KEFIVEX-751684 format. One record per residue (C-alpha): residue number from 1; residue in three letters; chain; x, y, z. Coordinates in pm, 1 decimal, always signed. Layout:
+------+------+-------+----------+----------+----------+
| resi | resn | chain |       px |       py |       pz |
+------+------+-------+----------+----------+----------+
|  NUM |  ALA |     A |        X |        Y |        Z |
...
+------+------+-------+----------+----------+----------+
//
This chain:
+------+------+-------+----------+----------+----------+
| resi | resn | chain |       px |       py |       pz |
+------+------+-------+----------+----------+----------+
|    1 |  MET |     A |   -583.4 | -17013.7 |  +4195.5 |
|    2 |  THR |     A |   -527.3 | -16670.6 |  +4341.5 |
|    3 |  THR |     A |   -296.5 | -16624.0 |  +4637.4 |
|    4 |  VAL |     A |   -400.8 | -16360.7 |  +4891.3 |
|    5 |  ILE |     A |    -92.7 | -16168.9 |  +4988.2 |
|    6 |  ASP |     A |   -152.6 | -16128.1 |  +5367.2 |
|    7 |  GLY |     A |     -8.4 | -15794.4 |  +5471.9 |
|    8 |  ARG |     A |   -136.0 | -15866.3 |  +5828.9 |
|    9 |  LYS |     A |    +75.0 | -16177.2 |  +5870.0 |
|   10 |  ILE |     A |   +382.1 | -16039.8 |  +5694.6 |
|   11 |  SER |     A |   +377.0 | -15708.4 |  +5884.3 |
|   12 |  ALA |     A |   +354.3 | -15908.6 |  +6207.2 |
|   13 |  ASP |     A |   +652.4 | -16106.7 |  +6108.5 |
|   14 |  ILE |     A |   +844.7 | -15785.0 |  +6044.1 |
|   15 |  ARG |     A |   +738.7 | -15645.2 |  +6385.3 |
|   16 |  SER |     A |   +855.0 | -15959.2 |  +6558.1 |
|   17 |  GLU |     A |  +1191.0 | -15940.1 |  +6389.2 |
|   18 |  VAL |     A |  +1217.8 | -15584.5 |  +6472.6 |
|   19 |  ALA |     A |  +1140.6 | -15649.2 |  +6840.5 |
|   20 |  GLU |     A |  +1413.9 | -15915.3 |  +6845.5 |
|   21 |  GLY |     A |  +1651.5 | -15650.7 |  +6696.8 |
|   22 |  VAL |     A |  +1552.3 | -15384.8 |  +6946.7 |
|   23 |  ALA |     A |  +1609.2 | -15613.1 |  +7238.0 |
|   24 |  GLN |     A |  +1951.5 | -15725.7 |  +7092.9 |
|   25 |  LEU |     A |  +2064.4 | -15372.9 |  +7035.6 |
|   26 |  LYS |     A |  +1976.8 | -15274.2 |  +7392.1 |
|   27 |  LYS |     A |  +2154.4 | -15572.1 |  +7534.9 |
|   28 |  GLU |     A |  +2468.4 | -15521.2 |  +7335.7 |
|   29 |  THR |     A |  +2497.1 | -15129.7 |  +7341.6 |
|   30 |  GLY |     A |  +2256.6 | -15010.9 |  +7596.8 |
|   31 |  VAL |     A |  +2072.6 | -14812.2 |  +7330.5 |
|   32 |  THR |     A |  +1695.7 | -14812.6 |  +7315.6 |
|   33 |  ALA |     A |  +1566.9 | -14730.6 |  +6973.6 |
|   34 |  GLY |     A |  +1351.5 | -14420.0 |  +6988.1 |
|   35 |  LEU |     A |  +1093.2 | -14262.9 |  +6758.3 |
|   36 |  ALA |     A |   +934.4 | -13912.4 |  +6787.7 |
|   37 |  VAL |     A |   +626.5 | -13820.2 |  +6585.7 |
|   38 |  ILE |     A |   +500.9 | -13464.5 |  +6553.9 |
|   39 |  ILE |     A |   +126.5 | -13413.9 |  +6470.6 |
|   40 |  VAL |     A |    -19.7 | -13082.1 |  +6390.8 |
|   41 |  GLY |     A |   -393.0 | -13025.2 |  +6438.9 |
|   42 |  GLU |     A |   -676.7 | -13268.4 |  +6475.7 |
|   43 |  ASP |     A |   -696.4 | -13446.5 |  +6136.0 |
|   44 |  PRO |     A |   -892.5 | -13770.6 |  +6211.3 |
|   45 |  GLY |     A |   -683.1 | -13977.6 |  +5960.2 |
|   46 |  SER |     A |   -353.7 | -13852.5 |  +6102.1 |
|   47 |  GLN |     A |   -470.2 | -13928.9 |  +6459.3 |
|   48 |  ILE |     A |   -544.9 | -14295.6 |  +6359.1 |
|   49 |  TYR |     A |   -197.2 | -14320.1 |  +6186.2 |
|   50 |  VAL |     A |    -20.4 | -14190.0 |  +6484.3 |
|   51 |  ARG |     A |   -216.0 | -14420.4 |  +6724.7 |
|   52 |  ASN |     A |   -107.7 | -14713.1 |  +6500.9 |
|   53 |  LYS |     A |   +259.4 | -14604.8 |  +6518.3 |
|   54 |  GLU |     A |   +241.7 | -14564.6 |  +6904.4 |
|   55 |  LYS |     A |    +98.4 | -14920.8 |  +6928.9 |
|   56 |  ALA |     A |   +363.3 | -15063.1 |  +6695.3 |
|   57 |  CYS |     A |   +629.7 | -14893.7 |  +6909.5 |
|   58 |  GLU |     A |   +486.6 | -15054.7 |  +7216.4 |
|   59 |  GLU |     A |   +479.8 | -15397.4 |  +7052.8 |
|   60 |  THR |     A |   +842.9 | -15375.2 |  +6939.7 |
|   61 |  GLY |     A |  +1001.2 | -15220.2 |  +7242.9 |
|   62 |  ILE |     A |  +1076.2 | -14884.3 |  +7070.3 |
|   63 |  TYR |     A |  +1075.0 | -14582.0 |  +7293.6 |
|   64 |  SER |     A |   +815.6 | -14333.6 |  +7154.3 |
|   65 |  GLU |     A |   +726.3 | -13967.4 |  +7190.5 |
|   66 |  LYS |     A |   +422.0 | -13791.9 |  +7058.4 |
|   67 |  HIS |     A |   +434.9 | -13415.9 |  +7016.6 |
|   68 |  GLU |     A |    +91.1 | -13272.9 |  +6951.3 |
|   69 |  LEU |     A |    +71.5 | -12909.9 |  +6828.8 |
|   70 |  PRO |     A |   -229.2 | -12698.5 |  +6761.9 |
|   71 |  ALA |     A |   -345.4 | -12633.4 |  +6407.0 |
|   72 |  ASP |     A |   -251.4 | -12269.0 |  +6437.2 |
|   73 |  VAL |     A |   +110.1 | -12332.9 |  +6546.5 |
|   74 |  SER |     A |   +358.9 | -12116.3 |  +6356.7 |
|   75 |  GLU |     A |   +598.5 | -12259.8 |  +6110.0 |
|   76 |  GLU |     A |   +891.7 | -12133.9 |  +6314.5 |
|   77 |  GLU |     A |   +767.5 | -12302.9 |  +6645.6 |
|   78 |  LEU |     A |   +739.7 | -12640.2 |  +6441.9 |
|   79 |  ILE |     A |  +1088.8 | -12594.7 |  +6293.5 |
|   80 |  THR |     A |  +1224.4 | -12521.1 |  +6640.3 |
|   81 |  LEU |     A |  +1068.4 | -12849.3 |  +6776.6 |
|   82 |  VAL |     A |  +1211.1 | -13046.8 |  +6484.6 |
|   83 |  ASN |     A |  +1559.4 | -12903.4 |  +6536.4 |
|   84 |  ARG |     A |  +1528.9 | -12996.4 |  +6915.8 |
|   85 |  LEU |     A |  +1448.0 | -13349.4 |  +6834.2 |
|   86 |  ASN |     A |  +1722.1 | -13362.2 |  +6574.2 |
|   87 |  ASP |     A |  +1965.7 | -13291.6 |  +6859.1 |
|   88 |  ASP |     A |  +1804.5 | -13542.5 |  +7113.7 |
|   89 |  PRO |     A |  +2031.6 | -13848.1 |  +7137.6 |
|   90 |  ASN |     A |  +1737.1 | -14051.2 |  +7262.6 |
|   91 |  ILE |     A |  +1554.7 | -14012.0 |  +6943.1 |
|   92 |  HIS |     A |  +1674.6 | -14198.6 |  +6642.8 |
|   93 |  GLY |     A |  +1372.0 | -14171.5 |  +6419.8 |
|   94 |  LEU |     A |  +1171.8 | -13844.3 |  +6362.5 |
|   95 |  LEU |     A |   +861.8 | -13784.5 |  +6144.5 |
|   96 |  VAL |     A |   +614.9 | -13516.2 |  +6099.5 |
|   97 |  GLN |     A |   +284.5 | -13643.6 |  +6020.0 |
|   98 |  LEU |     A |   +136.3 | -13508.7 |  +5687.4 |
|   99 |  PRO |     A |    -66.8 | -13319.9 |  +5581.4 |
|  100 |  LEU |     A |    +28.4 | -12998.9 |  +5756.6 |
|  101 |  PRO |     A |   -200.7 | -12690.9 |  +5775.7 |
|  102 |  LYS |     A |   -184.8 | -12471.5 |  +5468.7 |
|  103 |  HIS |     A |     +5.1 | -12176.8 |  +5637.2 |
|  104 |  ILE |     A |   +308.6 | -12419.8 |  +5690.2 |
|  105 |  ASP |     A |   +555.0 | -12500.7 |  +5415.4 |
|  106 |  GLU |     A |   +576.7 | -12885.3 |  +5425.2 |
|  107 |  ASP |     A |   +891.0 | -12884.1 |  +5210.4 |
|  108 |  ARG |     A |  +1077.8 | -12658.5 |  +5449.5 |
|  109 |  VAL |     A |   +970.9 | -12870.3 |  +5748.3 |
|  110 |  ILE |     A |  +1070.6 | -13204.4 |  +5578.1 |
|  111 |  ASP |     A |  +1402.0 | -13045.0 |  +5469.5 |
|  112 |  THR |     A |  +1475.1 | -12962.6 |  +5831.0 |
|  113 |  ILE |     A |  +1461.7 | -13326.7 |  +5954.0 |
|  114 |  SER |     A |  +1805.6 | -13478.4 |  +6011.5 |
|  115 |  VAL |     A |  +1889.9 | -13720.5 |  +5721.1 |
|  116 |  LYS |     A |  +2007.1 | -13963.2 |  +5992.5 |
|  117 |  LYS |     A |  +1661.3 | -13955.8 |  +6160.1 |
|  118 |  ASP |     A |  +1441.9 | -13935.9 |  +5838.3 |
|  119 |  VAL |     A |  +1277.8 | -14280.1 |  +5896.3 |
|  120 |  ASP |     A |   +993.5 | -14176.5 |  +5651.9 |
|  121 |  GLY |     A |  +1261.3 | -14154.6 |  +5377.3 |
|  122 |  PHE |     A |  +1114.6 | -13817.2 |  +5262.6 |
|  123 |  THR |     A |  +1404.3 | -13576.6 |  +5267.4 |
|  124 |  PRO |     A |  +1559.6 | -13486.0 |  +4932.5 |
|  125 |  VAL |     A |  +1896.7 | -13640.3 |  +5044.0 |
|  126 |  ASN |     A |  +1739.5 | -13973.5 |  +5127.4 |
|  127 |  VAL |     A |  +1525.1 | -13961.4 |  +4804.2 |
|  128 |  GLY |     A |  +1841.6 | -13886.2 |  +4602.1 |
|  129 |  ASN |     A |  +2037.4 | -14161.6 |  +4759.1 |
|  130 |  MET |     A |  +1754.0 | -14396.9 |  +4683.9 |
|  131 |  LEU |     A |  +1759.0 | -14295.3 |  +4327.4 |
|  132 |  ILE |     A |  +2124.2 | -14370.0 |  +4284.4 |
|  133 |  GLY |     A |  +2120.4 | -14687.6 |  +4490.5 |
|  134 |  LYS |     A |  +2308.8 | -14569.2 |  +4790.2 |
|  135 |  ASP |     A |  +2243.9 | -14665.5 |  +5145.2 |
|  136 |  CYS |     A |  +1945.9 | -14469.0 |  +5285.3 |
|  137 |  PHE |     A |  +1615.9 | -14495.8 |  +5463.8 |
|  138 |  LEU |     A |  +1361.8 | -14618.4 |  +5207.3 |
|  139 |  PRO |     A |  +1012.9 | -14484.0 |  +5213.9 |
|  140 |  CYS |     A |   +793.7 | -14714.9 |  +5403.6 |
|  141 |  THR |     A |   +509.2 | -14791.2 |  +5171.1 |
|  142 |  PRO |     A |   +718.2 | -14863.4 |  +4857.5 |
|  143 |  HIS |     A |   +971.9 | -15063.5 |  +5061.5 |
|  144 |  GLY |     A |   +676.9 | -15250.7 |  +5219.5 |
|  145 |  ILE |     A |   +550.9 | -15332.3 |  +4866.3 |
|  146 |  ILE |     A |   +882.0 | -15482.5 |  +4773.0 |
|  147 |  ILE |     A |   +894.9 | -15692.8 |  +5097.6 |
|  148 |  LEU |     A |   +539.6 | -15823.4 |  +5032.1 |
|  149 |  LEU |     A |   +640.2 | -15948.6 |  +4687.7 |
|  150 |  GLN |     A |   +969.4 | -16099.1 |  +4824.6 |
|  151 |  ARG |     A |   +799.2 | -16272.2 |  +5116.1 |
|  152 |  VAL |     A |   +547.8 | -16455.3 |  +4900.7 |
|  153 |  GLY |     A |   +819.5 | -16567.5 |  +4669.7 |
|  154 |  ILE |     A |   +749.4 | -16342.2 |  +4367.8 |
|  155 |  ASP |     A |  +1059.4 | -16292.4 |  +4169.2 |
|  156 |  ILE |     A |  +1080.1 | -15930.3 |  +4050.7 |
|  157 |  SER |     A |  +1385.6 | -15961.7 |  +3824.5 |
|  158 |  GLY |     A |  +1298.7 | -15944.3 |  +3455.9 |
|  159 |  LYS |     A |   +924.5 | -15893.0 |  +3509.2 |
|  160 |  ASP |     A |   +714.6 | -15625.0 |  +3337.5 |
|  161 |  ALA |     A |   +598.1 | -15394.3 |  +3628.1 |
|  162 |  VAL |     A |   +334.6 | -15125.9 |  +3570.6 |
|  163 |  ILE |     A |   +253.3 | -14864.5 |  +3826.5 |
|  164 |  VAL |     A |    -71.7 | -14667.3 |  +3814.6 |
|  165 |  GLY |     A |     -4.4 | -14341.1 |  +4000.8 |
|  166 |  ARG |     A |   +296.7 | -14112.4 |  +4021.7 |
|  167 |  SER |     A |   +284.3 | -13976.1 |  +4374.3 |
|  168 |  ASN |     A |   +601.3 | -13889.3 |  +4561.4 |
|  169 |  ILE |     A |   +498.7 | -14124.5 |  +4843.0 |
|  170 |  VAL |     A |   +408.4 | -14440.6 |  +4645.1 |
|  171 |  GLY |     A |   +428.7 | -14437.8 |  +4266.3 |
|  172 |  LYS |     A |   +766.2 | -14281.0 |  +4198.5 |
|  173 |  PRO |     A |   +974.3 | -14444.6 |  +4471.1 |
|  174 |  ALA |     A |   +796.1 | -14782.1 |  +4405.0 |
|  175 |  ALA |     A |   +921.9 | -14747.4 |  +4043.3 |
|  176 |  ILE |     A |  +1278.0 | -14686.6 |  +4160.3 |
|  177 |  LEU |     A |  +1273.8 | -14981.5 |  +4391.9 |
|  178 |  LEU |     A |  +1122.3 | -15212.9 |  +4134.6 |
|  179 |  MET |     A |  +1393.1 | -15110.0 |  +3884.1 |
|  180 |  GLN |     A |  +1669.4 | -15169.1 |  +4135.1 |
|  181 |  ASN |     A |  +1522.2 | -15516.9 |  +4178.2 |
|  182 |  ASN |     A |  +1558.0 | -15558.0 |  +3792.8 |
|  183 |  ALA |     A |  +1202.2 | -15510.8 |  +3678.1 |
|  184 |  THR |     A |  +1115.8 | -15330.5 |  +3362.1 |
|  185 |  VAL |     A |   +899.6 | -15049.2 |  +3479.4 |
|  186 |  THR |     A |   +615.6 | -14845.0 |  +3319.2 |
|  187 |  ILE |     A |   +447.7 | -14562.2 |  +3517.2 |
|  188 |  CYS |     A |    +97.4 | -14465.3 |  +3423.8 |
|  189 |  HIS |     A |   -108.0 | -14165.7 |  +3545.8 |
|  190 |  SER |     A |   -412.5 | -13957.8 |  +3477.3 |
|  191 |  ARG |     A |   -283.9 | -13845.8 |  +3125.3 |
|  192 |  THR |     A |   -191.8 | -14198.2 |  +3027.4 |
|  193 |  LYS |     A |   -376.6 | -14296.0 |  +2699.9 |
|  194 |  ASP |     A |   -530.2 | -14641.1 |  +2683.8 |
|  195 |  LEU |     A |   -450.1 | -14738.3 |  +3045.9 |
|  196 |  ALA |     A |   -579.7 | -15089.0 |  +3011.9 |
|  197 |  THR |     A |   -312.9 | -15171.9 |  +2736.2 |
|  198 |  HIS |     A |    -48.7 | -15101.3 |  +2991.3 |
|  199 |  THR |     A |   -203.0 | -15264.8 |  +3289.5 |
|  200 |  GLY |     A |   -293.7 | -15562.1 |  +3086.9 |
|  201 |  ARG |     A |    +58.2 | -15671.7 |  +3004.0 |
|  202 |  ALA |     A |   +183.6 | -15626.8 |  +3368.8 |
|  203 |  ASP |     A |   +335.0 | -15916.3 |  +3545.4 |
|  204 |  ILE |     A |   +345.8 | -15701.1 |  +3855.6 |
|  205 |  LEU |     A |    +76.2 | -15430.9 |  +3882.3 |
|  206 |  VAL |     A |   +105.5 | -15164.0 |  +4158.4 |
|  207 |  VAL |     A |   -191.4 | -14927.6 |  +4193.2 |
|  208 |  GLY |     A |   -200.4 | -14609.8 |  +4398.1 |
|  209 |  ILE |     A |   -436.7 | -14373.4 |  +4226.3 |
|  210 |  GLY |     A |   -705.8 | -14298.0 |  +4479.8 |
|  211 |  GLN |     A |   -999.5 | -14413.2 |  +4260.3 |
|  212 |  PRO |     A |  -1224.2 | -14695.4 |  +4414.7 |
|  213 |  LYS |     A |  -1231.3 | -15021.9 |  +4219.8 |
|  214 |  MET |     A |  -1083.6 | -14835.7 |  +3909.1 |
|  215 |  ILE |     A |   -886.9 | -15148.5 |  +3793.6 |
|  216 |  THR |     A |  -1118.8 | -15419.0 |  +3665.3 |
|  217 |  ALA |     A |  -1080.1 | -15773.2 |  +3555.8 |
|  218 |  ASP |     A |  -1049.2 | -15681.1 |  +3189.6 |
|  219 |  MET |     A |   -752.1 | -15453.4 |  +3269.1 |
|  220 |  VAL |     A |   -530.3 | -15721.3 |  +3421.5 |
|  221 |  LYS |     A |   -316.8 | -15995.8 |  +3293.2 |
|  222 |  GLU |     A |   -399.2 | -16359.2 |  +3386.8 |
|  223 |  GLY |     A |   -163.7 | -16471.6 |  +3661.0 |
|  224 |  ALA |     A |    -34.7 | -16125.9 |  +3740.5 |
|  225 |  ALA |     A |    +59.8 | -16013.3 |  +4088.9 |
|  226 |  VAL |     A |   -158.9 | -15715.1 |  +4196.7 |
|  227 |  ILE |     A |    -45.5 | -15477.1 |  +4470.6 |
|  228 |  ASP |     A |   -329.1 | -15240.0 |  +4568.2 |
|  229 |  ALA |     A |   -196.0 | -14936.8 |  +4759.3 |
|  230 |  GLY |     A |   -532.5 | -14754.9 |  +4735.3 |
|  231 |  ILE |     A |   -759.2 | -14688.9 |  +5027.6 |
|  232 |  ASN |     A |  -1110.7 | -14544.4 |  +4964.5 |
|  233 |  ARG |     A |  -1468.8 | -14568.3 |  +5083.3 |
|  234 |  ASP |     A |  -1740.3 | -14679.9 |  +4841.1 |
|  235 |  ALA |     A |  -2101.6 | -14552.7 |  +4826.5 |
|  236 |  GLU |     A |  -2184.8 | -14781.4 |  +5134.6 |
|  237 |  GLY |     A |  -1891.6 | -14654.9 |  +5335.2 |
|  238 |  LYS |     A |  -1691.7 | -14975.0 |  +5303.6 |
|  239 |  VAL |     A |  -1311.3 | -14948.8 |  +5279.9 |
|  240 |  VAL |     A |  -1204.6 | -15056.6 |  +4926.7 |
|  241 |  GLY |     A |   -896.9 | -15039.2 |  +4719.9 |
|  242 |  ASP |     A |   -822.9 | -14896.4 |  +4378.6 |
|  243 |  VAL |     A |   -870.1 | -15258.0 |  +4236.2 |
|  244 |  ASP |     A |  -1199.7 | -15436.6 |  +4193.8 |
|  245 |  TYR |     A |  -1081.0 | -15715.0 |  +4430.8 |
|  246 |  ASP |     A |  -1380.2 | -15947.6 |  +4387.5 |
|  247 |  GLY |     A |  -1380.8 | -15893.9 |  +4015.2 |
|  248 |  VAL |     A |  -1012.3 | -15974.4 |  +3946.0 |
|  249 |  PHE |     A |   -983.0 | -16254.8 |  +4218.8 |
|  250 |  GLY |     A |   -948.1 | -16585.1 |  +4036.1 |
|  251 |  LYS |     A |   -783.8 | -16428.9 |  +3728.8 |
|  252 |  VAL |     A |   -477.3 | -16291.2 |  +3895.5 |
|  253 |  GLY |     A |   -199.4 | -16491.1 |  +4049.9 |
|  254 |  ALA |     A |   -164.9 | -16295.2 |  +4370.8 |
|  255 |  ILE |     A |   -337.4 | -15982.0 |  +4518.8 |
|  256 |  THR |     A |   -321.0 | -15769.6 |  +4833.8 |
|  257 |  PRO |     A |   -655.8 | -15715.6 |  +5001.7 |
|  258 |  VAL |     A |   -771.0 | -15371.7 |  +5121.2 |
|  259 |  PRO |     A |   -770.8 | -15342.8 |  +5408.8 |
|  260 |  GLY |     A |   -510.3 | -15600.5 |  +5533.1 |
|  261 |  GLY |     A |   -253.2 | -15548.7 |  +5259.1 |
|  262 |  VAL |     A |     -3.6 | -15265.5 |  +5188.2 |
|  263 |  GLY |     A |   -143.2 | -15046.3 |  +5460.3 |
|  264 |  MET |     A |    -25.7 | -15290.7 |  +5727.8 |
|  265 |  MET |     A |   +331.3 | -15278.8 |  +5595.5 |
|  266 |  THR |     A |   +380.7 | -14900.8 |  +5613.2 |
|  267 |  VAL |     A |   +397.3 | -14890.7 |  +5991.8 |
|  268 |  ALA |     A |   +594.8 | -15214.9 |  +6009.2 |
|  269 |  MET |     A |   +874.0 | -15069.8 |  +5782.4 |
|  270 |  LEU |     A |   +870.5 | -14748.8 |  +5989.0 |
|  271 |  MET |     A |   +962.7 | -14969.8 |  +6290.8 |
|  272 |  TYR |     A |  +1229.5 | -15136.8 |  +6070.6 |
|  273 |  ASN |     A |  +1380.0 | -14796.1 |  +5967.2 |
|  274 |  THR |     A |  +1374.3 | -14674.7 |  +6333.2 |
|  275 |  LEU |     A |  +1570.0 | -14981.6 |  +6443.4 |
|  276 |  GLU |     A |  +1810.4 | -14931.7 |  +6154.5 |
|  277 |  ALA |     A |  +1862.4 | -14564.2 |  +6257.6 |
|  278 |  ALA |     A |  +1929.5 | -14668.4 |  +6616.5 |
|  279 |  ARG |     A |  +2182.4 | -14929.6 |  +6505.9 |
|  280 |  LYS |     A |  +2369.7 | -14658.1 |  +6292.5 |
|  281 |  ALA |     A |  +2367.7 | -14416.7 |  +6573.5 |
|  282 |  ALA |     A |  +2499.6 | -14689.8 |  +6822.6 |
|  283 |  ALA |     A |  +2764.6 | -14776.8 |  +6576.5 |
|  284 |  SER |     A |  +2893.2 | -14418.1 |  +6532.4 |
|  285 |  SER |     A |  +2896.9 | -14319.9 |  +6902.0 |
+------+------+-------+----------+----------+----------+
//
């Protein structure tokens, strides 16, 4: 029997817990957690993500600001805004929605974000701290994957975990977090030979490769936990993951649906990180 890992339910639980924490922080310290989002241009996907973040802030009681800049904004103007928000005591979390227009150096912009406000967990300092296991803001999607596994009672320790995809946003940080939870981790990618051999032995399989329904039933281990971080549209325009959900269902022990799985956790963990940033700011003031 396959368990559906319900990202909608678990993310709603996280948001509820954050809302309680936000209210408690305000009551005890007078500090209202604040999140600022910068969006450049009119990318439809980015607009949707930002709206979801605004809605989540409203639900959790987090103060939110949205700064919309035209696609032709200069890199220096964007950097100036980031620095202004870095210095704003009412803003505890700051993120710049990616991707940015080609004329802007994304690395430089991310490097400018204060480590104390980097609630996406993208700055090199936070990434480095994550790698060596120091306190830091964990990247939202990989952290959400760990929380999903934990909340449905899947013990990560000692398991063979295989990750398909080596992106900086999902694959690499997910590998680090799984290792820190005592899994034995293999990372597969476009150059991996005989992918099915690796995926077929995984107790925990995390897929984020951007290929619709790439992982089929013959590529998974019976009883495995499958985390599908992919989001694609098939030939009919339906949103699907990187895993053939219908094909593997019944063989695997647990699986996240798409939509309604990992994607729901990303925004929830952003709210969690924003609350943590506000707590740290209140404690140091």
